[in-house]
Structure formats: structure tokens, C-alpha cells
N, CA, C and O atoms as a GROMACS GRO file, in nm:
protein
  532
    1UNK      N    1   1.332   0.726   1.859
    1UNK     CA    2   1.337   0.728   1.802
    1UNK      C    3   1.328   0.584   1.689
    1UNK      O    4   1.279   0.590   1.576
    2UNK      N    5   1.379   0.482   1.740
    2UNK     CA    6   1.374   0.361   1.734
    2UNK      C    7   1.220   0.322   1.786
    2UNK      O    8   1.180   0.213   1.747
    3UNK      N    9   1.147   0.384   1.853
    3UNK     CA   10   0.996   0.338   1.853
    3UNK      C   11   0.954   0.436   1.759
    3UNK      O   12   0.858   0.395   1.694
    4UNK      N   13   0.992   0.556   1.725
    4UNK     CA   14   0.874   0.595   1.608
    4UNK      C   15   0.888   0.492   1.455
    4UNK      O   16   0.794   0.450   1.387
    5UNK      N   17   1.030   0.471   1.434
    5UNK     CA   18   1.002   0.427   1.330
    5UNK      C   19   0.993   0.260   1.347
    5UNK      O   20   1.020   0.206   1.240
    6UNK      N   21   0.965   0.174   1.443
    6UNK     CA   22   0.866   0.076   1.483
    6UNK      C   23   0.689   0.119   1.460
    6UNK      O   24   0.596   0.056   1.408
    7UNK      N   25   0.694   0.223   1.508
    7UNK     CA   26   0.548   0.268   1.519
    7UNK      C   27   0.514   0.247   1.328
    7UNK      O   28   0.434   0.166   1.281
    8UNK      N   29   0.584   0.327   1.264
    8UNK     CA   30   0.538   0.379   1.146
    8UNK      C   31   0.620   0.261   1.082
    8UNK      O   32   0.606   0.269   0.960
    9UNK      N   33   0.674   0.190   1.105
    9UNK     CA   34   0.680  -0.028   0.986
    9UNK      C   35   0.566  -0.066   1.052
    9UNK      O   36   0.511  -0.143   0.973
   10UNK      N   37   0.475  -0.053   1.184
   10UNK     CA   38   0.392  -0.119   1.211
   10UNK      C   39   0.306  -0.070   1.131
   10UNK      O   40   0.255  -0.137   1.042
   11UNK      N   41   0.280   0.043   1.151
   11UNK     CA   42   0.136   0.097   1.059
   11UNK      C   43   0.142   0.120   0.909
   11UNK      O   44   0.053   0.156   0.832
   12UNK      N   45   0.270   0.092   0.888
   12UNK     CA   46   0.303   0.058   0.735
   12UNK      C   47   0.191  -0.132   0.666
   12UNK      O   48   0.104  -0.163   0.585
   13UNK      N   49   0.288  -0.201   0.779
   13UNK     CA   50   0.230  -0.319   0.758
   13UNK      C   51   0.075  -0.342   0.790
   13UNK      O   52  -0.010  -0.392   0.717
   14UNK      N   53   0.064  -0.301   0.893
   14UNK     CA   54  -0.134  -0.300   0.926
   14UNK      C   55  -0.184  -0.248   0.790
   14UNK      O   56  -0.258  -0.316   0.720
   15UNK      N   57  -0.139  -0.124   0.756
   15UNK     CA   58  -0.216  -0.069   0.608
   15UNK      C   59  -0.203  -0.122   0.506
   15UNK      O   60  -0.283  -0.089   0.418
   16UNK      N   61  -0.107  -0.217   0.477
   16UNK     CA   62  -0.098  -0.308   0.364
   16UNK      C   63  -0.208  -0.431   0.390
   16UNK      O   64  -0.287  -0.473   0.305
   17UNK      N   65  -0.196  -0.474   0.511
   17UNK     CA   66  -0.303  -0.563   0.534
   17UNK      C   67  -0.450  -0.513   0.515
   17UNK      O   68  -0.528  -0.588   0.457
   18UNK      N   69  -0.479  -0.429   0.548
   18UNK     CA   70  -0.623  -0.353   0.557
   18UNK      C   71  -0.650  -0.340   0.413
   18UNK      O   72  -0.762  -0.369   0.371
   19UNK      N   73  -0.515  -0.278   0.296
   19UNK     CA   74  -0.554  -0.234   0.155
   19UNK      C   75  -0.592  -0.392   0.104
   19UNK      O   76  -0.677  -0.414   0.018
   20UNK      N   77  -0.518  -0.491   0.168
   20UNK     CA   78  -0.530  -0.610   0.096
   20UNK      C   79  -0.662  -0.695   0.110
   20UNK      O   80  -0.710  -0.786   0.042
   21UNK      N   81  -0.705  -0.628   0.229
   21UNK     CA   82  -0.872  -0.740   0.231
   21UNK      C   83  -0.912  -0.664   0.152
   21UNK      O   84  -0.941  -0.732   0.054
   22UNK      N   85  -0.941  -0.519   0.123
   22UNK     CA   86  -1.035  -0.433   0.026
   22UNK      C   87  -1.007  -0.481  -0.114
   22UNK      O   88  -1.092  -0.472  -0.203
   23UNK      N   89  -0.890  -0.529  -0.132
   23UNK     CA   90  -0.834  -0.529  -0.276
   23UNK      C   91  -0.801  -0.681  -0.341
   23UNK      O   92  -0.705  -0.756  -0.321
   24UNK      N   93  -0.908  -0.694  -0.420
   24UNK     CA   94  -0.896  -0.848  -0.439
   24UNK      C   95  -0.681  -0.888  -0.532
   24UNK      O   96  -0.592  -0.972  -0.513
   25UNK      N   97  -0.696  -0.796  -0.601
   25UNK     CA   98  -0.558  -0.790  -0.638
   25UNK      C   99  -0.422  -0.807  -0.581
   25UNK      O  100  -0.333  -0.887  -0.610
   26UNK      N  101  -0.430  -0.683  -0.463
   26UNK     CA  102  -0.335  -0.701  -0.376
   26UNK      C  103  -0.393  -0.831  -0.269
   26UNK      O  104  -0.290  -0.874  -0.217
   27UNK      N  105  -0.469  -0.882  -0.235
   27UNK     CA  106  -0.447  -0.970  -0.180
   27UNK      C  107  -0.424  -1.128  -0.266
   27UNK      O  108  -0.413  -1.229  -0.197
   28UNK      N  109  -0.419  -1.140  -0.453
   28UNK     CA  110  -0.342  -1.228  -0.438
   28UNK      C  111  -0.213  -1.268  -0.460
   28UNK      O  112  -0.158  -1.374  -0.490
   29UNK      N  113  -0.151  -1.070  -0.422
   29UNK     CA  114   0.019  -1.058  -0.451
   29UNK      C  115   0.032  -1.066  -0.310
   29UNK      O  116   0.152  -1.071  -0.284
   30UNK      N  117  -0.024  -1.069  -0.227
   30UNK     CA  118  -0.003  -1.114  -0.046
   30UNK      C  119  -0.012  -1.262  -0.002
   30UNK      O  120   0.052  -1.317   0.088
   31UNK      N  121  -0.079  -1.299  -0.063
   31UNK     CA  122  -0.140  -1.459  -0.032
   31UNK      C  123  -0.028  -1.539  -0.098
   31UNK      O  124   0.016  -1.632  -0.030
   32UNK      N  125   0.023  -1.519  -0.215
   32UNK     CA  126   0.111  -1.540  -0.268
   32UNK      C  127   0.258  -1.533  -0.242
   32UNK      O  128   0.332  -1.614  -0.298
   33UNK      N  129   0.291  -1.471  -0.186
   33UNK     CA  130   0.467  -1.393  -0.105
   33UNK      C  131   0.384  -1.485   0.004
   33UNK      O  132   0.418  -1.602  -0.015
   34UNK      N  133   0.307  -1.477   0.089
   34UNK     CA  134   0.277  -1.593   0.212
   34UNK      C  135   0.346  -1.736   0.152
   34UNK      O  136   0.444  -1.800   0.188
   35UNK      N  137   0.263  -1.752   0.062
   35UNK     CA  138   0.271  -1.927   0.048
   35UNK      C  139   0.425  -1.952   0.035
   35UNK      O  140   0.487  -2.039   0.096
   36UNK      N  141   0.490  -1.839  -0.076
   36UNK     CA  142   0.612  -1.868  -0.117
   36UNK      C  143   0.729  -1.865   0.000
   36UNK      O  144   0.837  -1.922  -0.005
   37UNK      N  145   0.671  -1.770   0.123
   37UNK     CA  146   0.755  -1.791   0.286
   37UNK      C  147   0.740  -1.905   0.345
   37UNK      O  148   0.820  -1.942   0.432
   38UNK      N  149   0.628  -1.983   0.305
   38UNK     CA  150   0.559  -2.125   0.406
   38UNK      C  151   0.694  -2.245   0.299
   38UNK      O  152   0.731  -2.360   0.320
   39UNK      N  153   0.730  -2.153   0.196
   39UNK     CA  154   0.752  -2.290   0.116
   39UNK      C  155   0.652  -2.382   0.052
   39UNK      O  156   0.683  -2.494   0.012
   40UNK      N  157   0.506  -2.322   0.040
   40UNK     CA  158   0.442  -2.390  -0.030
   40UNK      C  159   0.402  -2.344  -0.177
   40UNK      O  160   0.321  -2.256  -0.204
   41UNK      N  161   0.467  -2.414  -0.258
   41UNK     CA  162   0.471  -2.393  -0.406
   41UNK      C  163   0.362  -2.444  -0.480
   41UNK      O  164   0.322  -2.415  -0.593
   42UNK      N  165   0.328  -2.515  -0.406
   42UNK     CA  166   0.164  -2.554  -0.499
   42UNK      C  167   0.049  -2.430  -0.467
   42UNK      O  168  -0.010  -2.392  -0.568
   43UNK      N  169   0.020  -2.376  -0.365
   43UNK     CA  170  -0.062  -2.293  -0.344
   43UNK      C  171  -0.004  -2.165  -0.403
   43UNK      O  172  -0.071  -2.103  -0.485
   44UNK      N  173   0.119  -2.121  -0.364
   44UNK     CA  174   0.194  -2.034  -0.503
   44UNK      C  175   0.159  -2.003  -0.635
   44UNK      O  176   0.121  -1.900  -0.692
   45UNK      N  177   0.191  -2.165  -0.680
   45UNK     CA  178   0.136  -2.175  -0.828
   45UNK      C  179  -0.015  -2.153  -0.850
   45UNK      O  180  -0.046  -2.104  -0.959
   46UNK      N  181  -0.113  -2.182  -0.764
   46UNK     CA  182  -0.201  -2.161  -0.761
   46UNK      C  183  -0.270  -2.027  -0.824
   46UNK      O  184  -0.372  -2.027  -0.893
   47UNK      N  185  -0.194  -1.914  -0.787
   47UNK     CA  186  -0.219  -1.745  -0.818
   47UNK      C  187  -0.157  -1.725  -0.917
   47UNK      O  188  -0.192  -1.625  -0.980
   48UNK      N  189  -0.050  -1.801  -0.970
   48UNK     CA  190  -0.010  -1.766  -1.134
   48UNK      C  191  -0.136  -1.800  -1.261
   48UNK      O  192  -0.237  -1.871  -1.260
   49UNK      N  193  -0.075  -1.711  -1.366
   49UNK     CA  194  -0.210  -1.705  -1.452
   49UNK      C  195  -0.179  -1.845  -1.532
   49UNK      O  196  -0.096  -1.926  -1.491
   50UNK      N  197  -0.259  -1.862  -1.656
   50UNK     CA  198  -0.272  -2.017  -1.704
   50UNK      C  199  -0.104  -1.975  -1.792
   50UNK      O  200  -0.013  -2.057  -1.789
   51UNK      N  201  -0.090  -1.868  -1.850
   51UNK     CA  202   0.053  -1.804  -1.932
   51UNK      C  203   0.145  -1.884  -1.837
   51UNK      O  204   0.198  -1.992  -1.862
   52UNK      N  205   0.151  -1.830  -1.751
   52UNK     CA  206   0.287  -1.862  -1.638
   52UNK      C  207   0.264  -2.028  -1.638
   52UNK      O  208   0.333  -2.095  -1.714
   53UNK      N  209   0.135  -2.113  -1.525
   53UNK     CA  210   0.122  -2.213  -1.536
   53UNK      C  211   0.191  -2.310  -1.633
   53UNK      O  212   0.264  -2.403  -1.601
   54UNK      N  213   0.151  -2.267  -1.774
   54UNK     CA  214   0.210  -2.322  -1.906
   54UNK      C  215   0.336  -2.320  -1.935
   54UNK      O  216   0.396  -2.400  -2.007
   55UNK      N  217   0.398  -2.190  -1.854
   55UNK     CA  218   0.548  -2.197  -1.891
   55UNK      C  219   0.627  -2.266  -1.793
   55UNK      O  220   0.722  -2.321  -1.848
   56UNK      N  221   0.625  -2.285  -1.664
   56UNK     CA  222   0.671  -2.355  -1.589
   56UNK      C  223   0.636  -2.518  -1.579
   56UNK      O  224   0.719  -2.606  -1.558
   57UNK      N  225   0.507  -2.535  -1.597
   57UNK     CA  226   0.451  -2.666  -1.593
   57UNK      C  227   0.437  -2.719  -1.460
   57UNK      O  228   0.328  -2.772  -1.436
   58UNK      N  229   0.537  -2.716  -1.354
   58UNK     CA  230   0.500  -2.774  -1.234
   58UNK      C  231   0.510  -2.691  -1.160
   58UNK      O  232   0.585  -2.601  -1.199
   59UNK      N  233   0.429  -2.665  -0.980
   59UNK     CA  234   0.506  -2.571  -0.930
   59UNK      C  235   0.603  -2.618  -0.814
   59UNK      O  236   0.601  -2.565  -0.702
   60UNK      N  237   0.670  -2.698  -0.842
   60UNK     CA  238   0.826  -2.700  -0.814
   60UNK      C  239   0.920  -2.634  -0.942
   60UNK      O  240   0.992  -2.544  -0.896
   61UNK      N  241   0.934  -2.647  -1.047
   61UNK     CA  242   1.008  -2.545  -1.091
   61UNK      C  243   0.947  -2.414  -1.123
   61UNK      O  244   1.002  -2.345  -1.209
   62UNK      N  245   0.835  -2.369  -1.060
   62UNK     CA  246   0.827  -2.222  -1.080
   62UNK      C  247   0.865  -2.232  -0.927
   62UNK      O  248   0.918  -2.121  -0.915
   63UNK      N  249   0.873  -2.279  -0.823
   63UNK     CA  250   0.922  -2.221  -0.696
   63UNK      C  251   1.042  -2.235  -0.684
   63UNK      O  252   1.090  -2.185  -0.582
   64UNK      N  253   1.135  -2.305  -0.778
   64UNK     CA  254   1.264  -2.300  -0.826
   64UNK      C  255   1.284  -2.174  -0.892
   64UNK      O  256   1.334  -2.086  -0.822
   65UNK      N  257   1.248  -2.141  -1.034
   65UNK     CA  258   1.254  -2.003  -1.060
   65UNK      C  259   1.270  -1.891  -0.984
   65UNK      O  260   1.356  -1.805  -1.000
   66UNK      N  261   1.157  -1.895  -0.873
   66UNK     CA  262   1.120  -1.748  -0.743
   66UNK      C  263   1.264  -1.737  -0.697
   66UNK      O  264   1.337  -1.638  -0.700
   67UNK      N  265   1.298  -1.894  -0.642
   67UNK     CA  266   1.384  -1.902  -0.536
   67UNK      C  267   1.560  -1.874  -0.615
   67UNK      O  268   1.659  -1.884  -0.542
   68UNK      N  269   1.568  -1.857  -0.692
   68UNK     CA  270   1.718  -1.830  -0.804
   68UNK      C  271   1.642  -1.698  -0.826
   68UNK      O  272   1.691  -1.606  -0.761
   69UNK      N  273   1.539  -1.668  -0.896
   69UNK     CA  274   1.534  -1.515  -0.988
   69UNK      C  275   1.490  -1.454  -0.916
   69UNK      O  276   1.523  -1.340  -0.949
   70UNK      N  277   1.418  -1.448  -0.809
   70UNK     CA  278   1.354  -1.336  -0.711
   70UNK      C  279   1.360  -1.363  -0.590
   70UNK      O  280   1.250  -1.380  -0.538
   71UNK      N  281   1.496  -1.379  -0.492
   71UNK     CA  282   1.477  -1.424  -0.375
   71UNK      C  283   1.403  -1.314  -0.298
   71UNK      O  284   1.333  -1.343  -0.201
   72UNK      N  285   1.414  -1.222  -0.329
   72UNK     CA  286   1.310  -1.075  -0.250
   72UNK      C  287   1.194  -1.125  -0.227
   72UNK      O  288   1.138  -1.096  -0.122
   73UNK      N  289   1.133  -1.210  -0.318
   73UNK     CA  290   0.993  -1.232  -0.301
   73UNK      C  291   0.973  -1.364  -0.286
   73UNK      O  292   0.870  -1.416  -0.327
   74UNK      N  293   1.083  -1.441  -0.216
   74UNK     CA  294   1.049  -1.598  -0.175
   74UNK      C  295   1.082  -1.560  -0.012
   74UNK      O  296   1.004  -1.605   0.072
   75UNK      N  297   1.176  -1.494   0.026
   75UNK     CA  298   1.220  -1.428   0.135
   75UNK      C  299   1.204  -1.285   0.181
   75UNK      O  300   1.300  -1.226   0.232
   76UNK      N  301   1.084  -1.225   0.164
   76UNK     CA  302   1.101  -1.071   0.241
   76UNK      C  303   1.100  -1.025   0.342
   76UNK      O  304   1.002  -1.080   0.393
   77UNK      N  305   1.142  -0.956   0.417
   77UNK     CA  306   1.151  -0.901   0.548
   77UNK      C  307   1.014  -0.786   0.571
   77UNK      O  308   0.970  -0.754   0.681
   78UNK      N  309   0.973  -0.745   0.460
   78UNK     CA  310   0.876  -0.656   0.392
   78UNK      C  311   0.847  -0.648   0.316
   78UNK      O  312   0.922  -0.651   0.218
   79UNK      N  313   0.704  -0.630   0.306
   79UNK     CA  314   0.647  -0.599   0.147
   79UNK      C  315   0.534  -0.481   0.188
   79UNK      O  316   0.467  -0.490   0.290
   80UNK      N  317   0.524  -0.386   0.105
   80UNK     CA  318   0.467  -0.249   0.114
   80UNK      C  319   0.424  -0.275  -0.053
   80UNK      O  320   0.492  -0.284  -0.155
   81UNK      N  321   0.248  -0.285  -0.022
   81UNK     CA  322   0.167  -0.241  -0.187
   81UNK      C  323   0.222  -0.078  -0.186
   81UNK      O  324   0.258   0.002  -0.100
   82UNK      N  325   0.204  -0.080  -0.349
   82UNK     CA  326   0.217   0.102  -0.405
   82UNK      C  327   0.121   0.105  -0.455
   82UNK      O  328   0.030   0.022  -0.443
   83UNK      N  329   0.124   0.200  -0.519
   83UNK     CA  330  -0.010   0.236  -0.648
   83UNK      C  331  -0.027   0.047  -0.774
   83UNK      O  332   0.041  -0.054  -0.794
   84UNK      N  333  -0.166   0.107  -0.822
   84UNK     CA  334  -0.246   0.007  -0.910
   84UNK      C  335  -0.268   0.120  -0.985
   84UNK      O  336  -0.320   0.226  -0.949
   85UNK      N  337  -0.211   0.078  -1.128
   85UNK     CA  338  -0.241   0.133  -1.249
   85UNK      C  339  -0.301   0.025  -1.368
   85UNK      O  340  -0.259  -0.088  -1.392
   86UNK      N  341  -0.429   0.108  -1.444
   86UNK     CA  342  -0.462   0.063  -1.579
   86UNK      C  343  -0.394   0.097  -1.662
   86UNK      O  344  -0.420   0.211  -1.702
   87UNK      N  345  -0.257   0.013  -1.743
   87UNK     CA  346  -0.181   0.037  -1.870
   87UNK      C  347  -0.237  -0.015  -1.956
   87UNK      O  348  -0.228  -0.138  -1.963
   88UNK      N  349  -0.310   0.052  -2.048
   88UNK     CA  350  -0.306  -0.040  -2.149
   88UNK      C  351  -0.401  -0.150  -2.177
   88UNK      O  352  -0.374  -0.228  -2.268
   89UNK      N  353  -0.520  -0.166  -2.102
   89UNK     CA  354  -0.609  -0.258  -2.073
   89UNK      C  355  -0.545  -0.338  -1.977
   89UNK      O  356  -0.622  -0.425  -1.936
   90UNK      N  357  -0.396  -0.343  -1.908
   90UNK     CA  358  -0.352  -0.424  -1.815
   90UNK      C  359  -0.342  -0.387  -1.676
   90UNK      O  360  -0.354  -0.266  -1.654
   91UNK      N  361  -0.321  -0.467  -1.570
   91UNK     CA  362  -0.356  -0.401  -1.450
   91UNK      C  363  -0.193  -0.439  -1.365
   91UNK      O  364  -0.129  -0.544  -1.354
   92UNK      N  365  -0.172  -0.320  -1.326
   92UNK     CA  366  -0.017  -0.292  -1.269
   92UNK      C  367  -0.028  -0.281  -1.142
   92UNK      O  368  -0.072  -0.175  -1.097
   93UNK      N  369   0.003  -0.372  -1.066
   93UNK     CA  370   0.049  -0.330  -0.878
   93UNK      C  371   0.201  -0.311  -0.898
   93UNK      O  372   0.268  -0.378  -0.976
   94UNK      N  373   0.250  -0.207  -0.812
   94UNK     CA  374   0.353  -0.195  -0.755
   94UNK      C  375   0.384  -0.247  -0.625
   94UNK      O  376   0.301  -0.254  -0.534
   95UNK      N  377   0.537  -0.295  -0.614
   95UNK     CA  378   0.485  -0.374  -0.510
   95UNK      C  379   0.658  -0.327  -0.467
   95UNK      O  380   0.752  -0.349  -0.543
   96UNK      N  381   0.674  -0.252  -0.315
   96UNK     CA  382   0.811  -0.257  -0.247
   96UNK      C  383   0.850  -0.348  -0.161
   96UNK      O  384   0.762  -0.373  -0.079
   97UNK      N  385   0.970  -0.420  -0.144
   97UNK     CA  386   0.970  -0.535  -0.089
   97UNK      C  387   1.140  -0.474  -0.059
   97UNK      O  388   1.221  -0.436  -0.143
   98UNK      N  389   1.159  -0.485   0.128
   98UNK     CA  390   1.278  -0.495   0.114
   98UNK      C  391   1.354  -0.619   0.193
   98UNK      O  392   1.318  -0.642   0.308
   99UNK      N  393   1.422  -0.672   0.154
   99UNK     CA  394   1.490  -0.800   0.133
   99UNK      C  395   1.574  -0.818   0.233
   99UNK      O  396   1.608  -0.725   0.306
  100UNK      N  397   1.632  -0.987   0.252
  100UNK     CA  398   1.659  -0.992   0.435
  100UNK      C  399   1.805  -0.904   0.457
  100UNK      O  400   1.855  -0.897   0.569
  101UNK      N  401   1.871  -0.835   0.332
  101UNK     CA  402   1.994  -0.750   0.360
  101UNK      C  403   1.974  -0.604   0.347
  101UNK      O  404   2.059  -0.522   0.314
  102UNK      N  405   1.786  -0.574   0.395
  102UNK     CA  406   1.816  -0.473   0.417
  102UNK      C  407   1.752  -0.344   0.240
  102UNK      O  408   1.698  -0.233   0.234
  103UNK      N  409   1.794  -0.430   0.150
  103UNK     CA  410   1.818  -0.370   0.046
  103UNK      C  411   1.662  -0.355  -0.028
  103UNK      O  412   1.580  -0.445  -0.016
  104UNK      N  413   1.639  -0.252  -0.092
  104UNK     CA  414   1.458  -0.240  -0.138
  104UNK      C  415   1.497  -0.260  -0.269
  104UNK      O  416   1.594  -0.232  -0.340
  105UNK      N  417   1.375  -0.329  -0.281
  105UNK     CA  418   1.364  -0.367  -0.427
  105UNK      C  419   1.208  -0.297  -0.506
  105UNK      O  420   1.101  -0.308  -0.446
  106UNK      N  421   1.212  -0.253  -0.594
  106UNK     CA  422   1.023  -0.249  -0.652
  106UNK      C  423   1.011  -0.314  -0.757
  106UNK      O  424   1.082  -0.304  -0.857
  107UNK      N  425   0.916  -0.388  -0.738
  107UNK     CA  426   0.858  -0.478  -0.853
  107UNK      C  427   0.734  -0.437  -0.908
  107UNK      O  428   0.657  -0.383  -0.829
  108UNK      N  429   0.694  -0.453  -1.044
  108UNK     CA  430   0.560  -0.424  -1.110
  108UNK      C  431   0.483  -0.565  -1.116
  108UNK      O  432   0.542  -0.662  -1.163
  109UNK      N  433   0.368  -0.575  -1.072
  109UNK     CA  434   0.283  -0.737  -1.088
  109UNK      C  435   0.189  -0.711  -1.203
  109UNK      O  436   0.085  -0.646  -1.189
  110UNK      N  437   0.229  -0.765  -1.321
  110UNK     CA  438   0.112  -0.765  -1.427
  110UNK      C  439  -0.001  -0.869  -1.338
  110UNK      O  440   0.013  -0.946  -1.242
  111UNK      N  441  -0.100  -0.834  -1.411
  111UNK     CA  442  -0.210  -0.914  -1.335
  111UNK      C  443  -0.319  -0.943  -1.473
  111UNK      O  444  -0.321  -0.875  -1.575
  112UNK      N  445  -0.376  -1.022  -1.453
  112UNK     CA  446  -0.481  -1.072  -1.499
  112UNK      C  447  -0.633  -1.150  -1.483
  112UNK      O  448  -0.635  -1.272  -1.466
  113UNK      N  449  -0.735  -1.085  -1.488
  113UNK     CA  450  -0.854  -1.118  -1.438
  113UNK      C  451  -0.892  -1.259  -1.512
  113UNK      O  452  -0.888  -1.282  -1.633
  114UNK      N  453  -0.938  -1.369  -1.384
  114UNK     CA  454  -0.973  -1.491  -1.504
  114UNK      C  455  -1.092  -1.563  -1.418
  114UNK      O  456  -1.153  -1.524  -1.317
  115UNK      N  457  -1.100  -1.662  -1.483
  115UNK     CA  458  -1.284  -1.743  -1.420
  115UNK      C  459  -1.241  -1.790  -1.271
  115UNK      O  460  -1.326  -1.811  -1.184
  116UNK      N  461  -1.101  -1.806  -1.249
  116UNK     CA  462  -1.041  -1.793  -1.097
  116UNK      C  463  -1.041  -1.680  -0.988
  116UNK      O  464  -1.035  -1.689  -0.865
  117UNK      N  465  -1.052  -1.565  -1.077
  117UNK     CA  466  -1.040  -1.469  -1.010
  117UNK      C  467  -0.908  -1.354  -1.064
  117UNK      O  468  -0.893  -1.329  -1.184
  118UNK      N  469  -0.832  -1.301  -0.969
  118UNK     CA  470  -0.706  -1.230  -1.020
  118UNK      C  471  -0.597  -1.300  -0.988
  118UNK      O  472  -0.558  -1.339  -0.878
  119UNK      N  473  -0.528  -1.318  -1.156
  119UNK     CA  474  -0.374  -1.397  -1.121
  119UNK      C  475  -0.249  -1.325  -1.131
  119UNK      O  476  -0.249  -1.203  -1.116
  120UNK      N  477  -0.124  -1.400  -1.158
  120UNK     CA  478  -0.026  -1.297  -1.171
  120UNK      C  479   0.007  -1.349  -1.310
  120UNK      O  480   0.043  -1.464  -1.333
  121UNK      N  481  -0.007  -1.255  -1.396
  121UNK     CA  482   0.080  -1.270  -1.535
  121UNK      C  483   0.232  -1.263  -1.570
  121UNK      O  484   0.282  -1.291  -1.679
  122UNK      N  485   0.299  -1.218  -1.451
  122UNK     CA  486   0.490  -1.153  -1.445
  122UNK      C  487   0.527  -1.092  -1.366
  122UNK      O  488   0.424  -1.057  -1.307
  123UNK      N  489   0.592  -1.058  -1.327
  123UNK     CA  490   0.663  -1.007  -1.262
  123UNK      C  491   0.794  -0.927  -1.304
  123UNK      O  492   0.901  -0.976  -1.340
  124UNK      N  493   0.753  -0.754  -1.287
  124UNK     CA  494   0.878  -0.709  -1.335
  124UNK      C  495   0.957  -0.670  -1.224
  124UNK      O  496   0.920  -0.608  -1.125
  125UNK      N  497   1.091  -0.720  -1.254
  125UNK     CA  498   1.197  -0.596  -1.173
  125UNK      C  499   1.225  -0.458  -1.189
  125UNK      O  500   1.290  -0.420  -1.287
  126UNK      N  501   1.167  -0.352  -1.073
  126UNK     CA  502   1.215  -0.230  -1.171
  126UNK      C  503   1.319  -0.124  -1.123
  126UNK      O  504   1.358  -0.147  -1.009
  127UNK      N  505   1.364  -0.031  -1.171
  127UNK     CA  506   1.492   0.043  -1.096
  127UNK      C  507   1.439   0.039  -0.956
  127UNK      O  508   1.316   0.034  -0.948
  128UNK      N  509   1.522   0.040  -0.817
  128UNK     CA  510   1.495   0.099  -0.673
  128UNK      C  511   1.517   0.206  -0.667
  128UNK      O  512   1.590   0.263  -0.748
  129UNK      N  513   1.452   0.272  -0.556
  129UNK     CA  514   1.439   0.390  -0.508
  129UNK      C  515   1.538   0.402  -0.430
  129UNK      O  516   1.575   0.347  -0.326
  130UNK      N  517   1.589   0.512  -0.522
  130UNK     CA  518   1.744   0.542  -0.417
  130UNK      C  519   1.727   0.620  -0.292
  130UNK      O  520   1.646   0.710  -0.272
  131UNK      N  521   1.802   0.579  -0.225
  131UNK     CA  522   1.816   0.587  -0.078
  131UNK      C  523   1.935   0.680  -0.009
  131UNK      O  524   2.048   0.632  -0.004
  132UNK      N  525   1.914   0.801   0.040
  132UNK     CA  526   1.960   0.911   0.083
  132UNK      C  527   2.056   0.828   0.203
  132UNK      O  528   2.029   0.711   0.233
  133UNK      N  529   2.178   0.910   0.271
  133UNK     CA  530   2.265   0.838   0.342
  133UNK      C  531   2.246   0.980   0.479
  133UNK      O  532   2.308   0.972   0.585
   0.00000   0.00000   0.00000
């Protein structure tokens, strides 16, 4: 059973990597999360939209907000990219993150296309999926 779960987890992770390589929105999200994991807030801030950059002003303030408000993004145990939707002219990428305690979190990344490519214009914490016993 443990080997089956490990294989499933590995295939999901590899699938996410392949998906990100073929999808610039997914690449933006996964690259920003990787920057957070390395505490590279300058790079993480570079993936934020102009509105987010104006709101926080500096990579350090942005990083502090993520550490305090989105710890599951700062230090995820597992990241799974789900569906991507165009909602009223705005592209939203849903992401499921398992935190270090094993809890699942659903997030909606609002994306905006700029001259610098796709950037993150906000993240909304959604209701987490129910898990059975």
C-alpha cells in the first residue's frame, strides 16, 4: 500500500512538473512557490503583478505577508495544479497545497498577462476539500 501511495504521489508530482513546463501560467506559479521555499523574496516578488508590487512596495514586505498569511505557500509539503479557467476575462488557476501538517488547502490564483509575461494578481484561499476517515 505504501509503495502504491508513493508511486501515485510521485506520478502526480511529475505530472505537475510536465504541466508547468507546457503552461506559462503554471510555470509562473510553481516558480514563485520555489522562490518562497528558498526564501528568495526578490524572485518571488518578480512574479507578482504591478498592482501587487504597488500594494506591498518591497520584496521583504511581500515575503512577510506570505509567511504570515499564506504559510502553506511559503513552505508547502506538496503542490498540485488543478484546473485553469477564464472567469469573466480573468484567468484563474486552482492549486491544491498540502501543508507541513498534512492539511489540504485550495487556492485560486488570479493571473494577469503583462509585458513581462503572466504574473500573479492575487491569491484567494478557497474552501478545502473534505477528507473522509
